[in-house]
FIKOLZA-1660 file (N, C-alpha, C; in steps of 0.1 Angstrom, whole numbers, plus 5000, padded with zeros to 4 digits):
% residues 261
   i   px   py   pz ch aa at
   1 0732 5927 6907  A  M  N
   1 0725 5939 6907  A  M CA
   1 0711 5938 6904  A  M  C
   2 0705 5929 6900  A  Q  N
   2 0690 5928 6898  A  Q CA
   2 0684 5927 6912  A  Q  C
   3 0687 5921 6921  A  E  N
   3 0679 5926 6933  A  E CA
   3 0681 5939 6938  A  E  C
   4 0685 5950 6932  A  R  N
   4 0687 5964 6933  A  R CA
   4 0678 5969 6926  A  R  C
   5 0673 5964 6915  A  L  N
   5 0662 5970 6906  A  L CA
   5 0648 5965 6910  A  L  C
   6 0641 5975 6910  A  S  N
   6 0626 5972 6910  A  S CA
   6 0618 5967 6896  A  S  C
   7 0607 5960 6896  A  E  N
   7 0599 5957 6886  A  E CA
   7 0599 5970 6875  A  E  C
   8 0596 5981 6882  A  R  N
   8 0596 5995 6871  A  R CA
   8 0609 5998 6865  A  R  C
   9 0619 5997 6875  A  D  N
   9 0634 5998 6871  A  D CA
   9 0635 5988 6857  A  D  C
  10 0634 5976 6858  A  L  N
  10 0637 5967 6847  A  L CA
  10 0627 5970 6836  A  L  C
  11 0615 5972 6838  A  A  N
  11 0605 5978 6826  A  A CA
  11 0614 5991 6819  A  A  C
  12 0621 5999 6826  A  I  N
  12 0625 6011 6821  A  I CA
  12 0636 6007 6813  A  I  C
  13 0644 5997 6817  A  L  N
  13 0655 5992 6809  A  L CA
  13 0652 5984 6796  A  L  C
  14 0642 5978 6798  A  V  N
  14 0636 5968 6788  A  V CA
  14 0633 5982 6775  A  V  C
  15 0622 5990 6779  A  D  N
  15 0620 6003 6769  A  D CA
  15 0630 6009 6763  A  D  C
  16 0640 6009 6771  A  L  N
  16 0653 6016 6764  A  L CA
  16 0659 6005 6754  A  L  C
  17 0660 5993 6758  A  D  N
  17 0667 5983 6749  A  D CA
  17 0659 5983 6736  A  D  C
  18 0645 5985 6739  A  R  N
  18 0635 5982 6725  A  R CA
  18 0638 5993 6717  A  R  C
  19 0639 6007 6723  A  L  N
  19 0637 6020 6715  A  L CA
  19 0651 6028 6714  A  L  C
  20 0662 6024 6718  A  R  N
  20 0676 6028 6720  A  R CA
  20 0677 6041 6726  A  R  C
  21 0667 6049 6724  A  L  N
  21 0668 6066 6735  A  L CA
  21 0654 6067 6735  A  L  C
  22 0653 6074 6748  A  L  N
  22 0640 6080 6750  A  L CA
  22 0646 6093 6760  A  L  C
  23 0636 6102 6759  A  T  N
  23 0638 6114 6769  A  T CA
  23 0632 6112 6784  A  T  C
  24 0635 6121 6792  A  G  N
  24 0631 6120 6802  A  G CA
  24 0616 6119 6803  A  G  C
  25 0611 6131 6798  A  K  N
  25 0597 6130 6796  A  K CA
  25 0589 6119 6792  A  K  C
  26 0596 6111 6779  A  Q  N
  26 0589 6099 6776  A  Q CA
  26 0589 6088 6785  A  Q  C
  27 0601 6089 6794  A  L  N
  27 0601 6078 6805  A  L CA
  27 0592 6082 6814  A  L  C
  28 0590 6093 6818  A  R  N
  28 0577 6096 6827  A  R CA
  28 0564 6094 6824  A  R  C
  29 0562 6095 6811  A  R  N
  29 0549 6093 6805  A  R CA
  29 0546 6076 6805  A  R  C
  30 0556 6070 6802  A  L  N
  30 0554 6056 6802  A  L CA
  30 0554 6047 6816  A  L  C
  31 0561 6053 6825  A  H  N
  31 0565 6046 6840  A  H CA
  31 0559 6053 6850  A  H  C
  32 0553 6065 6850  A  F  N
  32 0548 6073 6861  A  F CA
  32 0534 6079 6857  A  F  C
  33 0524 6069 6853  A  P  N
  33 0514 6078 6848  A  P CA
  33 0503 6080 6860  A  P  C
  34 0508 6076 6875  A  D  N
  34 0496 6081 6883  A  D CA
  34 0500 6092 6893  A  D  C
  35 0491 6097 6896  A  G  N
  35 0493 6110 6905  A  G CA
  35 0492 6124 6897  A  G  C
  36 0496 6133 6904  A  D  N
  36 0496 6146 6895  A  D CA
  36 0509 6150 6890  A  D  C
  37 0510 6157 6879  A  P  N
  37 0521 6159 6871  A  P CA
  37 0535 6162 6880  A  P  C
  38 0531 6170 6889  A  I  N
  38 0544 6173 6898  A  I CA
  38 0550 6161 6905  A  I  C
  39 0539 6152 6909  A  T  N
  39 0545 6139 6919  A  T CA
  39 0551 6129 6906  A  T  C
  40 0547 6129 6898  A  Q  N
  40 0551 6123 6886  A  Q CA
  40 0566 6126 6884  A  Q  C
  41 0566 6139 6878  A  A  N
  41 0579 6143 6875  A  A CA
  41 0591 6138 6886  A  A  C
  42 0585 6143 6897  A  R  N
  42 0596 6139 6911  A  R CA
  42 0600 6128 6910  A  R  C
  43 0590 6119 6909  A  K  N
  43 0593 6103 6911  A  K CA
  43 0603 6099 6899  A  K  C
  44 0598 6103 6887  A  A  N
  44 0607 6100 6875  A  A CA
  44 0624 6107 6875  A  A  C
  45 0624 6117 6882  A  R  N
  45 0637 6122 6883  A  R CA
  45 0646 6115 6892  A  R  C
  46 0640 6110 6905  A  A  N
  46 0646 6102 6911  A  A CA
  46 0650 6090 6908  A  A  C
  47 0641 6083 6901  A  T  N
  47 0645 6072 6896  A  T CA
  47 0655 6071 6886  A  T  C
  48 0653 6079 6876  A  I  N
  48 0663 6082 6865  A  I CA
  48 0678 6086 6872  A  I  C
  49 0676 6093 6882  A  R  N
  49 0692 6096 6887  A  R CA
  49 0696 6084 6895  A  R  C
  50 0689 6074 6902  A  R  N
  50 0695 6063 6909  A  R CA
  50 0698 6054 6898  A  R  C
  51 0690 6053 6887  A  L  N
  51 0695 6044 6876  A  L CA
  51 0708 6048 6869  A  L  C
  52 0712 6063 6869  A  A  N
  52 0721 6064 6863  A  A CA
  52 0735 6063 6874  A  A  C
  53 0733 6063 6886  A  E  N
  53 0741 6064 6895  A  E CA
  53 0744 6048 6898  A  E  C
  54 0734 6040 6894  A  L  N
  54 0739 6023 6892  A  L CA
  54 0745 6021 6879  A  L  C
  55 0747 6030 6870  A  G  N
  55 0754 6028 6859  A  G CA
  55 0747 6019 6850  A  G  C
  56 0733 6018 6849  A  V  N
  56 0726 6010 6842  A  V CA
  56 0720 6018 6828  A  V  C
  57 0720 6031 6830  A  I  N
  57 0715 6039 6819  A  I CA
  57 0726 6050 6819  A  I  C
  58 0727 6059 6808  A  V  N
  58 0735 6069 6804  A  V CA
  58 0726 6082 6800  A  V  C
  59 0732 6094 6803  A  R  N
  59 0724 6105 6799  A  R CA
  59 0732 6113 6791  A  R  C
  60 0729 6115 6778  A  L  N
  60 0737 6120 6768  A  L CA
  60 0734 6138 6769  A  L  C
  61 0742 6143 6763  A  E  N
  61 0744 6158 6763  A  E CA
  61 0732 6163 6758  A  E  C
  62 0726 6161 6750  A  R  N
  62 0717 6169 6742  A  R CA
  62 0704 6170 6749  A  R  C
  63 0697 6180 6752  A  R  N
  63 0685 6182 6758  A  R CA
  63 0674 6186 6749  A  R  C
  64 0663 6180 6747  A  V  N
  64 0653 6181 6736  A  V CA
  64 0645 6192 6744  A  V  C
  65 0644 6202 6737  A  G  N
  65 0635 6214 6743  A  G CA
  65 0642 6223 6749  A  G  C
  66 0657 6224 6749  A  G  N
  66 0665 6234 6754  A  G CA
  66 0664 6235 6771  A  G  C
  67 0669 6246 6776  A  M  N
  67 0673 6245 6791  A  M CA
  67 0658 6244 6798  A  M  C
  68 0645 6253 6790  A  R  N
  68 0634 6251 6799  A  R CA
  68 0629 6236 6800  A  R  C
  69 0631 6227 6792  A  A  N
  69 0628 6215 6795  A  A CA
  69 0634 6208 6808  A  A  C
  70 0643 6215 6812  A  G  N
  70 0649 6207 6826  A  G CA
  70 0655 6191 6823  A  G  C
  71 0652 6184 6833  A  S  N
  71 0658 6172 6835  A  S CA
  71 0649 6163 6823  A  S  C
  72 0638 6166 6821  A  E  N
  72 0628 6159 6813  A  E CA
  72 0633 6160 6797  A  E  C
  73 0640 6167 6794  A  G  N
  73 0644 6173 6782  A  G CA
  73 0659 6164 6778  A  G  C
  74 0663 6158 6789  A  F  N
  74 0677 6150 6786  A  F CA
  74 0674 6136 6779  A  F  C
  75 0681 6133 6770  A  V  N
  75 0680 6121 6760  A  V CA
  75 0688 6107 6771  A  V  C
  76 0683 6097 6771  A  I  N
  76 0688 6089 6779  A  I CA
  76 0687 6073 6772  A  I  C
  77 0698 6068 6774  A  G  N
  77 0699 6053 6767  A  G CA
  77 0704 6042 6777  A  G  C
  78 0702 6031 6773  A  L  N
  78 0709 6022 6782  A  L CA
  78 0723 6019 6780  A  L  C
  79 0731 6017 6791  A  S  N
  79 0744 6015 6791  A  S CA
  79 0748 6001 6786  A  S  C
  80 0759 5997 6786  A  G  N
  80 0766 5983 6784  A  G CA
  80 0762 5976 6795  A  G  C
  81 0762 5979 6808  A  W  N
  81 0759 5975 6820  A  W CA
  81 0745 5971 6820  A  W  C
  82 0738 5980 6816  A  G  N
  82 0723 5977 6816  A  G CA
  82 0719 5968 6807  A  G  C
  83 0726 5967 6794  A  H  N
  83 0724 5956 6786  A  H CA
  83 0729 5942 6791  A  H  C
  84 0739 5940 6801  A  A  N
  84 0742 5930 6807  A  A CA
  84 0732 5927 6818  A  A  C
  85 0727 5935 6826  A  V  N
  85 0715 5930 6832  A  V CA
  85 0705 5924 6825  A  V  C
  86 0701 5930 6817  A  L  N
  86 0689 5924 6809  A  L CA
  86 0692 5911 6802  A  L  C
  87 0704 5909 6800  A  A  N
  87 0708 5894 6793  A  A CA
  87 0709 5884 6802  A  A  C
  88 0709 5886 6816  A  L  N
  88 0708 5878 6824  A  L CA
  88 0695 5870 6825  A  L  C
  89 0685 5874 6821  A  D  N
  89 0671 5872 6822  A  D CA
  89 0668 5863 6807  A  D  C
  90 0676 5868 6796  A  D  N
  90 0671 5864 6784  A  D CA
  90 0683 5855 6775  A  D  C
  91 0677 5842 6773  A  V  N
  91 0683 5833 6768  A  V CA
  91 0688 5835 6754  A  V  C
  92 0683 5844 6744  A  R  N
  92 0684 5849 6731  A  R CA
  92 0699 5854 6732  A  R  C
  93 0704 5854 6719  A  P  N
  93 0717 5862 6718  A  P CA
  93 0712 5877 6718  A  P  C
  94 0721 5884 6722  A  R  N
  94 0716 5899 6725  A  R CA
  94 0726 5908 6717  A  R  C
  95 0722 5918 6710  A  R  N
  95 0732 5928 6703  A  R CA
  95 0735 5938 6716  A  R  C
  96 0747 5940 6719  A  H  N
  96 0750 5949 6729  A  H CA
  96 0754 5964 6722  A  H  C
  97 0744 5970 6720  A  R  N
  97 0745 5984 6715  A  R CA
  97 0750 5995 6723  A  R  C
  98 0762 5998 6720  A  R  N
  98 0769 6011 6727  A  R CA
  98 0762 6025 6723  A  R  C
  99 0760 6029 6735  A  V  N
  99 0754 6045 6735  A  V CA
  99 0764 6054 6735  A  V  C
 100 0762 6063 6725  A  I  N
 100 0775 6072 6720  A  I CA
 100 0769 6084 6716  A  I  C
 101 0774 6098 6717  A  E  N
 101 0768 6108 6713  A  E CA
 101 0765 6107 6696  A  E  C
 102 0758 6104 6695  A  T  N
 102 0752 6103 6680  A  T CA
 102 0748 6118 6674  A  T  C
 103 0746 6119 6662  A  K  N
 103 0743 6132 6656  A  K CA
 103 0729 6133 6660  A  K  C
 104 0726 6147 6661  A  P  N
 104 0712 6152 6663  A  P CA
 104 0700 6145 6655  A  P  C
 105 0703 6144 6642  A  A  N
 105 0693 6141 6633  A  A CA
 105 0691 6123 6637  A  A  C
 106 0699 6119 6638  A  F  N
 106 0696 6103 6643  A  F CA
 106 0689 6106 6656  A  F  C
 107 0692 6112 6663  A  Q  N
 107 0686 6111 6678  A  Q CA
 107 0671 6116 6675  A  Q  C
 108 0669 6125 6667  A  S  N
 108 0654 6130 6664  A  S CA
 108 0648 6119 6656  A  S  C
 109 0651 6113 6650  A  H  N
 109 0644 6101 6643  A  H CA
 109 0643 6090 6652  A  H  C
 110 0651 6086 6662  A  V  N
 110 0649 6074 6671  A  V CA
 110 0639 6081 6683  A  V  C
 111 0639 6094 6686  A  L  N
 111 0630 6098 6695  A  L CA
 111 0617 6099 6690  A  L  C
 112 0615 6102 6678  A  A  N
 112 0602 6102 6669  A  A CA
 112 0593 6090 6672  A  A  C
 113 0600 6075 6669  A  I  N
 113 0598 6066 6669  A  I CA
 113 0594 6061 6686  A  I  C
 114 0602 6066 6693  A  G  N
 114 0597 6064 6709  A  G CA
 114 0585 6073 6711  A  G  C
 115 0581 6084 6704  A  E  N
 115 0571 6094 6708  A  E CA
 115 0560 6083 6706  A  E  C
 116 0561 6076 6691  A  L  N
 116 0547 6071 6687  A  L CA
 116 0545 6057 6698  A  L  C
 117 0554 6052 6702  A  Y  N
 117 0554 6041 6710  A  Y CA
 117 0547 6045 6722  A  Y  C
 118 0550 6058 6728  A  V  N
 118 0545 6064 6743  A  V CA
 118 0531 6066 6739  A  V  C
 119 0529 6072 6726  A  A  N
 119 0516 6076 6724  A  A CA
 119 0504 6063 6722  A  A  C
 120 0512 6054 6719  A  L  N
 120 0502 6040 6717  A  L CA
 120 0504 6034 6729  A  L  C
 121 0509 6037 6739  A  I  N
 121 0508 6030 6752  A  I CA
 121 0496 6036 6760  A  I  C
 122 0497 6051 6759  A  E  N
 122 0488 6062 6766  A  E CA
 122 0473 6058 6759  A  E  C
 123 0474 6055 6744  A  H  N
 123 0462 6052 6737  A  H CA
 123 0455 6037 6745  A  H  C
 124 0462 6029 6749  A  T  N
 124 0459 6017 6754  A  T CA
 124 0455 6017 6766  A  T  C
 125 0460 6026 6774  A  R  N
 125 0458 6030 6788  A  R CA
 125 0442 6036 6788  A  R  C
 126 0440 6042 6778  A  A  N
 126 0424 6047 6777  A  A CA
 126 0414 6040 6773  A  A  C
 127 0419 6027 6772  A  G  N
 127 0410 6018 6767  A  G CA
 127 0405 6016 6752  A  G  C
 128 0413 6024 6744  A  S  N
 128 0407 6027 6729  A  S CA
 128 0415 6014 6719  A  S  C
 129 0425 6010 6723  A  S  N
 129 0432 5998 6718  A  S CA
 129 0439 5991 6727  A  S  C
 130 0446 5980 6721  A  D  N
 130 0454 5971 6728  A  D CA
 130 0466 5968 6720  A  D  C
 131 0478 5973 6726  A  L  N
 131 0493 5972 6722  A  L CA
 131 0498 5957 6723  A  L  C
 132 0496 5951 6714  A  I  N
 132 0501 5936 6715  A  I CA
 132 0517 5936 6713  A  I  C
 133 0522 5942 6704  A  E  N
 133 0536 5940 6701  A  E CA
 133 0540 5953 6696  A  E  C
 134 0552 5958 6698  A  F  N
 134 0560 5969 6693  A  F CA
 134 0573 5966 6692  A  F  C
 135 0580 5964 6678  A  A  N
 135 0596 5962 6679  A  A CA
 135 0601 5973 6670  A  A  C
 136 0612 5978 6677  A  G  N
 136 0618 5989 6670  A  G CA
 136 0631 5981 6660  A  G  C
 137 0642 5989 6660  A  E  N
 137 0652 5982 6650  A  E CA
 137 0664 5977 6662  A  E  C
 138 0670 5965 6658  A  P  N
 138 0668 5957 6644  A  P CA
 138 0658 5946 6645  A  P  C
 139 0650 5946 6658  A  E  N
 139 0641 5935 6658  A  E CA
 139 0632 5935 6649  A  E  C
 140 0628 5947 6641  A  A  N
 140 0617 5948 6632  A  A CA
 140 0622 5946 6618  A  A  C
 141 0635 5942 6617  A  W  N
 141 0639 5939 6604  A  W CA
 141 0634 5926 6598  A  W  C
 142 0636 5923 6587  A  R  N
 142 0631 5910 6578  A  R CA
 142 0643 5908 6571  A  R  C
 143 0648 5897 6569  A  Q  N
 143 0656 5891 6558  A  Q CA
 143 0650 5880 6548  A  Q  C
 144 0652 5882 6536  A  F  N
 144 0646 5872 6529  A  F CA
 144 0655 5871 6515  A  F  C
 145 0651 5862 6507  A  G  N
 145 0659 5860 6493  A  G CA
 145 0654 5868 6482  A  G  C
 146 0665 5876 6479  A  G  N
 146 0662 5882 6466  A  G CA
 146 0659 5876 6452  A  G  C
 147 0657 5881 6439  A  L  N
 147 0656 5872 6430  A  L CA
 147 0667 5866 6424  A  L  C
 148 0680 5869 6428  A  G  N
 148 0692 5861 6424  A  G CA
 148 0695 5853 6434  A  G  C
 149 0688 5851 6447  A  G  N
 149 0690 5842 6455  A  G CA
 149 0700 5849 6468  A  G  C
 150 0704 5862 6466  A  Q  N
 150 0712 5870 6473  A  Q CA
 150 0702 5873 6486  A  Q  C
 151 0711 5874 6498  A  A  N
 151 0701 5878 6509  A  A CA
 151 0697 5895 6508  A  A  C
 152 0688 5900 6512  A  V  N
 152 0682 5911 6511  A  V CA
 152 0677 5913 6526  A  V  C
 153 0680 5926 6531  A  T  N
 153 0673 5931 6545  A  T CA
 153 0663 5940 6544  A  T  C
 154 0653 5940 6548  A  L  N
 154 0644 5951 6550  A  L CA
 154 0644 5956 6561  A  L  C
 155 0643 5969 6562  A  K  N
 155 0648 5977 6574  A  K CA
 155 0639 5986 6580  A  K  C
 156 0624 5981 6583  A  P  N
 156 0615 5991 6587  A  P CA
 156 0622 5998 6600  A  P  C
 157 0615 6009 6604  A  D  N
 157 0619 6016 6617  A  D CA
 157 0613 6011 6628  A  D  C
 158 0601 6001 6624  A  G  N
 158 0594 5994 6635  A  G CA
 158 0583 5985 6630  A  G  C
 159 0579 5978 6638  A  F  N
 159 0567 5969 6635  A  F CA
 159 0558 5968 6648  A  F  C
 160 0545 5969 6645  A  V  N
 160 0535 5971 6653  A  V CA
 160 0524 5961 6653  A  V  C
 161 0517 5958 6663  A  R  N
 161 0507 5948 6662  A  R CA
 161 0497 5953 6675  A  R  C
 162 0485 5955 6668  A  L  N
 162 0475 5964 6678  A  L CA
 162 0462 5955 6676  A  L  C
 163 0456 5953 6689  A  G  N
 163 0443 5949 6688  A  G CA
 163 0432 5962 6688  A  G  C
 164 0423 5960 6678  A  V  N
 164 0415 5973 6679  A  V CA
 164 0399 5965 6677  A  V  C
 165 0393 5966 6688  A  G  N
 165 0381 5959 6688  A  G CA
 165 0381 5943 6684  A  G  C
 166 0376 5939 6677  A  D  N
 166 0378 5922 6673  A  D CA
 166 0389 5922 6661  A  D  C
 167 0396 5931 6657  A  I  N
 167 0406 5933 6645  A  I CA
 167 0416 5933 6651  A  I  C
 168 0427 5925 6643  A  E  N
 168 0442 5927 6649  A  E CA
 168 0449 5936 6638  A  E  C
 169 0456 5948 6639  A  V  N
 169 0461 5955 6631  A  V CA
 169 0476 5954 6629  A  V  C
 170 0481 5951 6619  A  L  N
 170 0494 5948 6617  A  L CA
 170 0504 5959 6608  A  L  C
 171 0514 5963 6612  A  A  N
 171 0518 5975 6604  A  A CA
 171 0532 5974 6604  A  A  C
 172 0542 5978 6591  A  F  N
 172 0554 5983 6593  A  F CA
 172 0558 5998 6597  A  F  C
 173 0565 6004 6601  A  L  N
 173 0566 6018 6603  A  L CA
 173 0579 6026 6598  A  L  C
 174 0575 6033 6591  A  E  N
 174 0586 6043 6584  A  E CA
 174 0586 6056 6587  A  E  C
 175 0596 6059 6600  A  Q  N
 175 0594 6075 6602  A  Q CA
 175 0602 6084 6595  A  Q  C
 176 0596 6090 6587  A  D  N
 176 0602 6100 6578  A  D CA
 176 0602 6112 6586  A  D  C
 177 0617 6119 6585  A  M  N
 177 0622 6131 6588  A  M CA
 177 0622 6139 6577  A  M  C
 178 0618 6136 6566  A  D  N
 178 0621 6147 6553  A  D CA
 178 0636 6149 6550  A  D  C
 179 0643 6140 6553  A  T  N
 179 0658 6140 6552  A  T CA
 179 0662 6133 6538  A  T  C
 180 0655 6123 6533  A  E  N
 180 0658 6116 6522  A  E CA
 180 0652 6118 6508  A  E  C
 181 0658 6118 6499  A  S  N
 181 0652 6120 6485  A  S CA
 181 0642 6113 6481  A  S  C
 182 0631 6114 6472  A  L  N
 182 0620 6107 6468  A  L CA
 182 0627 6093 6461  A  L  C
 183 0636 6096 6452  A  P  N
 183 0642 6085 6446  A  P CA
 183 0648 6074 6455  A  P  C
 184 0652 6080 6469  A  T  N
 184 0658 6071 6480  A  T CA
 184 0645 6062 6486  A  T  C
 185 0633 6071 6488  A  I  N
 185 0621 6065 6491  A  I CA
 185 0614 6055 6481  A  I  C
 186 0616 6058 6467  A  D  N
 186 0611 6048 6459  A  D CA
 186 0618 6036 6458  A  D  C
 187 0632 6036 6461  A  R  N
 187 0640 6023 6462  A  R CA
 187 0634 6013 6474  A  R  C
 188 0633 6021 6486  A  K  N
 188 0628 6014 6498  A  K CA
 188 0612 6007 6494  A  K  C
 189 0606 6017 6488  A  L  N
 189 0591 6009 6486  A  L CA
 189 0595 5998 6475  A  L  C
 190 0604 5998 6465  A  G  N
 190 0608 5986 6458  A  G CA
 190 0611 5974 6466  A  G  C
 191 0619 5976 6479  A  V  N
 191 0623 5967 6487  A  V CA
 191 0611 5957 6496  A  V  C
 192 0602 5968 6500  A  Y  N
 192 0588 5962 6505  A  Y CA
 192 0584 5955 6495  A  Y  C
 193 0580 5959 6480  A  V  N
 193 0572 5952 6474  A  V CA
 193 0580 5938 6472  A  V  C
 194 0593 5937 6470  A  S  N
 194 0600 5925 6467  A  S CA
 194 0598 5913 6479  A  S  C
 195 0597 5924 6490  A  Y  N
 195 0594 5912 6504  A  Y CA
 195 0578 5907 6505  A  Y  C
 196 0570 5917 6499  A  W  N
 196 0556 5911 6498  A  W CA
 196 0555 5900 6487  A  W  C
 197 0560 5901 6476  A  R  N
 197 0559 5890 6466  A  R CA
 197 0568 5877 6468  A  R  C
 198 0576 5878 6481  A  S  N
 198 0583 5867 6484  A  S CA
 198 0573 5858 6494  A  S  C
 199 0564 5867 6500  A  G  N
 199 0552 5857 6505  A  G CA
 199 0558 5851 6518  A  G  C
 200 0570 5855 6522  A  Q  N
 200 0575 5853 6538  A  Q CA
 200 0567 5858 6548  A  Q  C
 201 0564 5871 6545  A  E  N
 201 0556 5874 6559  A  E CA
 201 0542 5869 6560  A  E  C
 202 0536 5868 6550  A  Q  N
 202 0522 5862 6547  A  Q CA
 202 0521 5848 6552  A  Q  C
 203 0530 5841 6551  A  R  N
 203 0533 5824 6556  A  R CA
 203 0533 5823 6568  A  R  C
 204 0541 5836 6574  A  H  N
 204 0542 5835 6592  A  H CA
 204 0530 5844 6597  A  H  C
 205 0524 5853 6591  A  L  N
 205 0513 5861 6599  A  L CA
 205 0500 5857 6594  A  L  C
 206 0499 5854 6577  A  G  N
 206 0487 5851 6574  A  G CA
 206 0485 5864 6566  A  G  C
 207 0490 5875 6569  A  V  N
 207 0485 5887 6560  A  V CA
 207 0498 5897 6559  A  V  C
 208 0502 5906 6549  A  F  N
 208 0513 5911 6550  A  F CA
 208 0511 5926 6558  A  F  C
 209 0516 5929 6565  A  P  N
 209 0513 5944 6573  A  P CA
 209 0512 5954 6564  A  P  C
 210 0504 5962 6567  A  K  N
 210 0505 5978 6560  A  K CA
 210 0517 5983 6564  A  K  C
 211 0524 5990 6552  A  V  N
 211 0535 6000 6554  A  V CA
 211 0532 6013 6558  A  V  C
 212 0532 6019 6568  A  W  N
 212 0529 6034 6571  A  W CA
 212 0540 6042 6572  A  W  C
 213 0540 6051 6560  A  W  N
 213 0552 6063 6562  A  W CA
 213 0546 6072 6569  A  W  C
 214 0553 6077 6583  A  L  N
 214 0547 6091 6592  A  L CA
 214 0555 6098 6588  A  L  C
 215 0549 6112 6583  A  V  N
 215 0557 6123 6578  A  V CA
 215 0554 6134 6586  A  V  C
 216 0564 6146 6585  A  P  N
 216 0560 6156 6594  A  P CA
 216 0553 6168 6584  A  P  C
 217 0552 6167 6574  A  S  N
 217 0544 6178 6568  A  S CA
 217 0534 6176 6558  A  S  C
 218 0525 6182 6553  A  T  N
 218 0515 6179 6541  A  T CA
 218 0524 6178 6529  A  T  C
 219 0536 6189 6527  A  K  N
 219 0542 6188 6515  A  K CA
 219 0547 6176 6514  A  K  C
 220 0554 6168 6522  A  R  N
 220 0560 6156 6522  A  R CA
 220 0551 6145 6522  A  R  C
 221 0537 6145 6527  A  L  N
 221 0530 6135 6525  A  L CA
 221 0524 6135 6509  A  L  C
 222 0522 6145 6503  A  E  N
 222 0522 6146 6491  A  E CA
 222 0534 6141 6481  A  E  C
 223 0546 6142 6485  A  G  N
 223 0558 6137 6476  A  G CA
 223 0556 6122 6477  A  G  C
 224 0554 6119 6490  A  I  N
 224 0556 6104 6491  A  I CA
 224 0544 6097 6485  A  I  C
 225 0532 6104 6485  A  S  N
 225 0519 6097 6481  A  S CA
 225 0522 6096 6461  A  S  C
 226 0526 6105 6456  A  R  N
 226 0529 6106 6444  A  R CA
 226 0539 6093 6439  A  R  C
 227 0549 6094 6449  A  T  N
 227 0561 6084 6446  A  T CA
 227 0553 6070 6445  A  T  C
 228 0543 6067 6456  A  I  N
 228 0536 6055 6458  A  I CA
 228 0526 6053 6445  A  I  C
 229 0521 6064 6440  A  A  N
 229 0513 6062 6429  A  A CA
 229 0518 6060 6415  A  A  C
 230 0533 6058 6415  A  H  N
 230 0538 6053 6403  A  H CA
 230 0541 6038 6404  A  H  C
 231 0539 6030 6413  A  L  N
 231 0541 6015 6416  A  L CA
 231 0529 6009 6409  A  L  C
 232 0530 5998 6403  A  P  N
 232 0520 5989 6400  A  P CA
 232 0509 5989 6406  A  P  C
 233 0497 5988 6402  A  L  N
 233 0484 5991 6407  A  L CA
 233 0483 5982 6420  A  L  C
 234 0488 5967 6416  A  E  N
 234 0486 5959 6430  A  E CA
 234 0495 5962 6443  A  E  C
 235 0504 5968 6439  A  A  N
 235 0514 5971 6450  A  A CA
 235 0510 5984 6457  A  A  C
 236 0501 5993 6452  A  R  N
 236 0500 6005 6457  A  R CA
 236 0492 6001 6473  A  R  C
 237 0483 5992 6473  A  A  N
 237 0478 5989 6485  A  A CA
 237 0485 5985 6498  A  A  C
 238 0497 5983 6496  A  L  N
 238 0505 5979 6505  A  L CA
 238 0510 5990 6516  A  L  C
 239 0509 6004 6510  A  F  N
 239 0512 6015 6515  A  F CA
 239 0502 6027 6518  A  F  C
 240 0507 6033 6529  A  A  N
 240 0498 6045 6535  A  A CA
 240 0507 6055 6539  A  A  C
 241 0504 6067 6538  A  V  N
 241 0510 6079 6543  A  V CA
 241 0500 6087 6552  A  V  C
 242 0507 6091 6567  A  C  N
 242 0500 6101 6574  A  C CA
 242 0508 6110 6579  A  C  C
 243 0503 6120 6584  A  L  N
 243 0512 6130 6592  A  L CA
 243 0515 6123 6606  A  L  C
 244 0529 6127 6612  A  M  N
 244 0533 6121 6625  A  M CA
 244 0521 6125 6635  A  M  C
 245 0513 6137 6636  A  S  N
 245 0506 6139 6645  A  S CA
 245 0495 6130 6645  A  S  C
 246 0493 6123 6634  A  E  N
 246 0481 6117 6632  A  E CA
 246 0480 6103 6632  A  E  C
 247 0493 6097 6635  A  A  N
 247 0497 6083 6634  A  A CA
 247 0488 6075 6641  A  A  C
 248 0485 6078 6655  A  V  N
 248 0481 6071 6663  A  V CA
 248 0464 6066 6660  A  V  C
 249 0459 6078 6654  A  A  N
 249 0444 6076 6650  A  A CA
 249 0444 6067 6636  A  A  C
 250 0455 6070 6628  A  A  N
 250 0456 6061 6616  A  A CA
 250 0458 6045 6618  A  A  C
 251 0468 6045 6627  A  L  N
 251 0469 6030 6632  A  L CA
 251 0461 6025 6638  A  L  C
 252 0453 6030 6645  A  T  N
 252 0442 6021 6652  A  T CA
 252 0427 6023 6647  A  T  C
 253 0429 6025 6634  A  Q  N
 253 0415 6023 6626  A  Q CA
 253 0415 6007 6621  A  Q  C
 254 0405 6000 6623  A  P  N
 254 0406 5985 6617  A  P CA
 254 0408 5984 6603  A  P  C
 255 0405 5995 6594  A  L  N
 255 0405 5995 6581  A  L CA
 255 0419 5995 6576  A  L  C
 256 0430 5995 6584  A  T  N
 256 0446 5998 6583  A  T CA
 256 0450 5982 6584  A  T  C
 257 0444 5970 6586  A  Q  N
 257 0447 5957 6589  A  Q CA
 257 0454 5953 6575  A  Q  C
 258 0466 5950 6577  A  G  N
 258 0475 5942 6568  A  G CA
 258 0474 5951 6555  A  G  C
 259 0481 5947 6544  A  G  N
 259 0484 5956 6532  A  G CA
 259 0478 5950 6522  A  G  C
 260 0484 5936 6517  A  A  N
 260 0479 5931 6508  A  A CA
 260 0479 5914 6512  A  A  C
 261 0472 5906 6504  A  S  N
 261 0474 5892 6509  A  S CA
 261 0486 5884 6499  A  S  C
% end
């Protein structure tokens, strides 16, 4: 099968493996940046159709943006066969995630993380920053020992490492869709604080990544900011909140490096 896939085909599969789901439009922006928009869209449609016929990707029934979005609105995931193709070149154990028709809320959450990844790639192409690493779930997760010795898993939605000038910016990402209560957010803040206090990330990276909550509205930003303000003073510096529309600008500011030592 691999001999039938181009370098760009494989790059598409890798991105679907990293992010789980992407829309046709997101794939076009990632992998077909050259030429006029009509040419980009035509090439993207042909490639997606061919990969679907080969059985390495699947197209879900949901269409983002309604019928007007056309083929670019379809949600696309990696098939089991697609996972197997990638596993041929990967010596590490791989999780083969089955793509099924998940709930719209879950898809929206995953696609929002995908949109940030696409925007960071576009920012890199413009020469404004350098995307060194982007990990989605579960690769971004961290396991550490709790106070009682039990295993605790921190589950960020993503981890990003960016080069901005001479500075390296590290961040955990929390893609908030305004679906969780503030007490739930408070509990997750507590897990981050416990992980910071464990020192595990600092021993590995030399600094604790800033934790960015990316939110859909000013009202939500204010609510999560108030929740963070209830933390002990030394822990508050770990966290920052911004609107989803401002995420790239926030993440690519050198002052976002790390959270606390």
